[in-house]
Every structure is written in C-alpha cells, then in structure tokens.
C-alpha positions, -999 to +999 in steps of 0.1 A: +438+520+324+462+502+292+450+466+275+476+449+295+467+461+326+429+455+320+435+419+316+462+416+346+431+423+372+403+400+354+437+378+357+441+390+393+406+384+405+404+349+393+432+339+409+420+356+439+386+343+436+397+309+434+423+311+462+395+321+483+380+293+475+410+275+484+417+289+522+381+280+524+387+240+514+420+240+536+412+240+575+448+237+579+462+271+561+458+300+596+487+269+611+508+275+577+543+290+586+540+311+552+505+319+560+509+357+558+528+356+523+495+341+508+477+368+522+506+392+505+497+374+474+462+385+481+470+415+487+492+422+458+463+401+434+440+425+447+459+455+433+464+439+400+504+431+407+507+393+390+547+401+389+554+403+425+527+378+436+542+353+415+577+368+425+562+357+464+550+323+459+583+315+442+598+325+473+575+309+494+582+280+475+619+279+478+613+273+516+588+247+516+591+238+484+562+208+490+533+237+492+508+225+469+487+251+471+512+273+464+520+254+436+479+252+425+482+295+428+509+293+402+492+268+379+463+297+380+480+322+374+500+316+343+469+293+331+449+323+330+472+344+314+469+313+286+507+307+294+496+269+294+537+258+294+543+275+332+511+267+340+512+228+333+542+221+353+531+235+384+495+230+381+510+185+378+534+196+412+507+202+426+484+174+415+520+153+427+521+163+456+478+152+466+465+130+444+432+132+466+424+169+456+402+169+430+406+207+428+441+196+417+440+169+392+409+186+373+425+216+367+454+198+354+430+179+327+417+218+319+455+233+314+460+196+289+432+199+274+433+241+261+471+230+251+453+201+226+472+177+251+454+147+245+477+119+249+492+135+286+453+145+294+445+103+292+474+090+310+461+114+340+426+101+334+436+069+331+457+070+366+425+090+385+406+058+375+427+039+388+429+062+419+388+061+421+374+033+393+339+039+411+337+078+396+316+076+364+326+114+355+362+102+349+349+070+330+334+096+305+359+117+305+382+088+289+356+087+269+355+118+253+397+122+257+397+091+231+371+099+209+381+143+207+415+128+199+405+109+169+405+067+189+371+062+186+372+022+187+393+026+218+366+050+231+342+024+224+363-003+247+366+021+273+328+024+272+327-013+277+348-012+305+331+014+320+292-006+316+314-035+327+329-017+365+297+007+367+264-009+348+244+005+318+229+039+322+215+067+303+243+095+308+272+068+297+254+053+267+244+089+254+284+090+251+282+058+229+260+066+207+271+100+200+307+081+191+285+058+168+268+084+151+298+101+143+320+070+132+282+075+111+269+041+128+234+054+128+215+028+132+239+013+157+230+048+178+189+048+170+192+009+185+210+022+223+190+052+220+152+037+218+162+020+243+166+051+271+133+069+248+112+041+255+124+040+295+115+077+297+151+089+300+156+122+314+188+127+301+183+159+274+211+142+248+184+112+243+165+128+223+180+155+205+211+129+192+177+100+181+162+133+167+190+143+144+195+105+136+153+108+123+162+142+105+198+122+085+172+092+077+149+121+064+122+108+085+112+144+101+080+136+115+090+108+136+124+136+149+100+161+158+072+135+181+112+125+197+117+154+204+086+167+219+084+137+240+124+146+246+108+180+262+082+165+284+104+136+293+138+164+300+126+195+309+156+209+288+142+237+266+179+234+249+154+211+227+129+239+212+165+245+194+162+206+177+126+207+171+126+241+153+151+224+131+127+191+132+098+214+122+118+237+093+130+201+078+088+187+080+085+229+061+060+235+090+080+275+093+058+287+117+061+261+144+096+260+137+096+298+145+075+293+174+099+267+191+130+290+180+110+320+201+102+290+233+144+291+238+153+324+234+126+334+261+135+303+282+163+314+313+171+279+307+192+282+279+222+296+284+230+327+259+255+313+246+232+284+222+209+311+218+239+336+203+247+307+173+215+304+165+210+347+161+242+341+140+231+318+114+198+336+117+214+366+105+235+346+082+202+338+066+208+301+068+175+299+075+138+301+058+132+331+085+115+367+071+135+397+083+103+404+111+108+368+124+145+373+127+137+414+140+116+393+163+141+374+181+168+398+180+144+416+202+136+394+228+176+392+233+177+428+235+149+423+262+163+395+284+201+402+280+196+443+280+241+443+292+250+419+270+264+441+238+260+411+205+223+420+219+219+450+208+247+436+176+223+415+167+185+440+164+215+464+147+219+440+121+186+433+110+173+467+109+208+474+088+189+444+063+162+460+062+173+495+055+161+511+089+196+529+093+191+554+117+181+524+134+208+504+129+224+527+138+215+533+174+216+504+182+256+498+176+260+531+196+247+510+223+267+479+218+299+499+223+289+520+246+284+490+270+315+471+249+342+497+239+368+466+230+339+450+209+355+454+172+330+445+153+300+465+169+326+497+159+331+488+123+295+481+116+286+512+131+312+526+112+296+508+083+266+517+086+275+552+088+294+555+061+262+539+042+241+570+054+269+588+036+275+606+078+318+612+066+325+629+098+305+604+120+325+578+109+358+593+111+349+607+149+336+569+153+365+555+138+388+576+163+371+571+191+371+536+190+407+532+180+414+548+209+399+519+233+414+494+204+450+510+192+461+476+172+429+472+152+441+472+116+397+462+104+392+503+127+424+518+115+404+506+077+376+511+081+389+547+093+409+554+062+381+551+041+356+572+060+383+598+052+390+592+012+350+592+009+353+621+026+377+632-002+402+635+027+430+618+008+459+625+025+444+616+064+427+584+043+469+579+031+484+580+062+456+551+081+456+528+049+492+528+054+493+525+087+462+497+085+488+476+065+508+476+092+491+465+114+476+436+095+507+414+099+487+389+118+451+393+103+439+365+069+444+367+038+411+383+031+420+417+058+449+423+039+437+422+004+407+438+013+431+464+027+458+469-002+427+469-028+418+502-009+454+513-013+450+509-048+419+532-052+434+558-033+467+558-050+455+557-082+430+591-070+463+603-065+481+597-094+503+577-083+501+553-105+527+525-105+520+524-065+489+520-074+493+488-096+519+471-068+493+477-049+457+466-066+483+433-076+492+423-040+454+424-034+446+401-058+480+377-054+462+375-021+428+368-026+416+355-064+386+369-057+389+401-045+365+416-071+367+452-060+404+449-065+399+426-101+379+457-116+394+483-107+427+473-119+407+462-150+393+495-158+425+516-146+443+504-169+421+505-200+413+537-194+456+536-202+454+511-227+478+493-210+479+452-200+451+446-218+453+409-223+460+420-176+430+436-178+404+414-196+410+385-182+405+404-142+377+416-162+361+390-168+374+369-134+350+399-116+324+389-140+325+352-132+326+357-098+293+382-095+281+378-127+246+404-121+267+436-113+263+465-139+292+475-131+310+449-142+302+443-167+305+477-183+340+477-172+345+445-191+329+461-219+351+486-221+379+463-217+372+449-252+366+481-267+400+487-260+411+458-270+393+462-307+365+439-300+335+456-307+313+430-317+319+417-280+319+447-265+284+451-272+271+420-259+286+431-223+275+472-229+251+462-236+241+440-204+259+466-184+225+492-194+201+465-182+217+459-146+231+489-136+221+526-130+220+550-151+251+571-157+270+596-179+301+573-181+277+543-189+261+554-218+290+575-230+307+539-231+273+525-248+275+556-278+310+549-279+307+508-282+276+512-305+295+542-332+323+513-334+300+487-343+287+508-374+254+521-354+261+559-353+218+571-350+218+547-324+254+560-307+243+595-312+207+584-290+232+571-261+258+599-261+229+624-259+215+607-228+249+609-213+253+651-219+215+653-203+238+630-168+266+656-171+259+687-156+290+707-158+310+721-182+334+695-187+359+679-202+333+648-203+308+671-210+326+688-239+340+657-254+304+648-257+291+673-273+316+670-297+310+635-307+273+640-311+285+677-339+306+652-350+287+627-352+321+603-340+345+589-314+361+607-302+393+593-283 
C-alpha cells in the first residue's frame, strides 16, 4: 500500500466515525431526501475513496445548499487532510446554518487554532459567548486565546468579565495565575494560588503552578511541600513529574527518581508526558545514572510494548552503555512495530555501523527506504554504510540521491550530506568535486567539524590554500578542543606552513589526546626533526614503523627517514 493510500484510509476512517456519531445525533436523518447519498458517502469513506466521497457531498450541496451536516462532513475530510484553507469555509457554513450545534462551532474553533488564525477564533468565541453567556468553558477559551495571541492584558480583562458573570472559581483563577507567571508577575500569581491551596482545591494546576513559582524563588523545600499536598488533594499523578523537579532542585536525587517512577508507572499520566520526560532523560538534562535511565525505559517497554518509541528509548540507553547487540534488538523491535519510524531505522543502521556490521546496515537501509522512499536521512546512512563497506560506486549513488532528496531538510542535514560527499569524492580522487562539497558543507553549517577538519587535512596534503586550511583546522579545534585527530590536523597544517614550533605544540597535544597510529607518530617525528630534535624524531619514526604493517609505500618511506636520519617529503 502506498503512503498516500494509507493516509487516505486513515482520514476516511476518522471521518466515517465522525459522520456515524453525527447520524446518531440527528434523529430526523432517515427522513432527509439525501439520506441515501449520505450512505454512499459513508461506504466510499470505508474504502478510502475520498475523491468520490467528496464529489457526492458536492452533489448533495448543489441541490440542498443548507444541509449543515454535509458542509460539516466536507470540513472533516479536508481538515484531516490538513487542507485548512478548504476545510474552514465548509466548517463555517455548517456553523452559520446551525449555530446551536456545539459540534460544528467546536470544530471550526479547532480549525482556526490549527491555522494560527487567533483573530477569527476570538471573534467566533465572542459570538458563542453572546449565545451562551453562562458556559464557563467558552470564557476560559477566550482568555486562553487572547493570551496565546500575545494579548495578555486583554486576557486579564476577559478574566475580570468572566468573574463578574460566573463568580470566582479555581479553574478560572488558575488561568489568570498562569498568565501572570508568563508575564513574570509571580507575586500576584502566588496570592491567587495560595488562596485555593488553603481551600484544598482539587485542581492540579493550582499546585503545579505554585510549585513552579517556589522553584523560581529558589525555595525548593516549599515547592516540595506544595506538590505533595497537591498529590493528596487532586489525586492527579501528573504532579509526580513536578515533584521530581522539585526534589532534584532540593538535591534529593533518590526521592526525585522515586517520583519519576511513580509517574511512569501511573495509568493516569499520559504517554505523551512520559515521552517528553524520557527525551529529556536521554539527552542528559538531569543527574540520573545510566541504570536509572534504563529502569525508566524498562517501565515504558513493559507498560507500552506496542509503542515503538518505548523500545527506542531503551535502545538509546543500552547504546550509551555500549551494549550494542541489545540496543540493536530493541531498534529492530521498534521498526517492526512501526516501519515508518525513520529515527528508529536511523539508530538501527547507526548501531550496526558502530558494530562494523556493514552488510546488515546496508540491508536494513534498503528495507527502511522501501517503507520510507523519500527519506534523505535513511538514504544518507545507507550511503555511509556502503562507503564503510568500500563499495564506492553504490555509496556515491546513495549519497547523491540523499542530496537530491534533501531539498526540504534543514541546513544541518544538507551540510552533513555534503561533508560525506566531500569524503567520498576525495576517496575517488575527484579533487575539485571534493573541494566544492566541503565548501558547501561548511557554508551551510559553519560548525560541521568533520568537514572543517577533513577539508583542512586534504588541503595540507596537497600543500594548497594553506591559509584556508589553517583557518578551518583552528576552527575545528575550537569546536572540539579534546580531539586528538583535529589537533593532529592543525599540527600538520602548521608544519606545511613552516611554523614548526607551533606545530610541535599541537602534535604533542594530539599524541597525549588520541589513539596511537602510524600516521600520528610519523607526523610527530617529522615535526621533531624540523625542530632540530633528531634523536627524538627517529624514536617516533620507529614507533610509527611498528604500527605500519606490510610492504606499503608509507612503510618504505618511514624506513628511509630512519636510515637517512632526515625528513623526506
């Protein structure tokens, strides 16, 4: 099934359910002259035949332009297809024809908000309030709309109007407090919330917002007290997440982790909230240990085994713990659950590259692209797998295809692709194309450290444009000051420029900070020799020789340097 066909069926199924519920609301539906045509629409939606379903709806409207439920059906179809410009007029027609139907007005409101048309949403809610002045939900909606549209002072005035009509309540006071917090008027917000705290309000936001204010006041102890009180009064386990933050701020890491576990184990806390927290946990924005992170991921896998991201999170933790085989199994499970999960495929391929299992990475890359054919990311990583497997022809095909697919990707992704093309073209001895690719990679992302380093090094080997090479190599070390590889590159560029004392400083940093290699020791020896330290240079060349295997050109060159006791270009 194609992606578009799959999407159409999902949309059609959703709309079919909405129309079915609408039919149960309208008792007179069977008496309507277009009943049979509506049944045809439902049948076509069941099979995903959206174009003909829409055509039938248009036929009905041509004869019965006041059929409000037909306008609503069109709005649902276009809205689910994210064609908001077409959905809104249909939803507006349905609402205008039957203003007392909250189903129509609510959907029109959601469409306005989805489009970011807050002005129209506010006009609509004003009209609804005029029709239904005692419905508190409408007044809360207006307050939130005004604040969201950066009209916070008007939102506060709307709050005053609501209180005048409806009286004070914790639900509406919480809105005012949250607006005041956003406006940095914490003291005013605190007065409102403390009042409802003393009355043991069952509203969670009273305690979560008050707890946040205490944290901003550097009073985590009081935040903990308020949140624990809130858990008792509201019975809302979502407060455990706020409590974890307050405990962490109080330097009570064990209790913070216990609160997180309570939230993760709770059926009351939505998965989306756990997902948000787990993303933060994985990204290291906390003091949790790897074992604690894994325990949280284990809870998600046990509670939500059919959600791919649960397995991805656990795979992430195991990958960080260098348990690569176990991580791969979890990523495999994730893509089995959701073959459209591009990030899970990317991580699966990446972990196999880390395991040097290039054949599996290639196979999974091809499988991933079968399901996600237009993914620049998956095409790119498949190309990388081919490149590491020394299949430069296929690597070039996939990396160039990834570039063609990257039009709508951000500059970071495009820079990454260009940088790898620079590496590949260098390998293929396509010097001019390699230089252009590196330059484009750096133009798109000035912090693409791999492109900066590799371009600088290859320029130094060719003794070309050494000023640019030095600039890029220096920048790479500024971005990552702990990389022995980047230090070696800068040392070698300085050597080619004839700046031997400074080259010695950088090569010694590299020797201290990176894995030993024949190239590194050879460079060290070369730089020492140019600094007049012949004996030390020979020692480094001898170390290089022990690491240079076989009768290679490099091996012969090192031997010649040792025997002649001099640098040989």
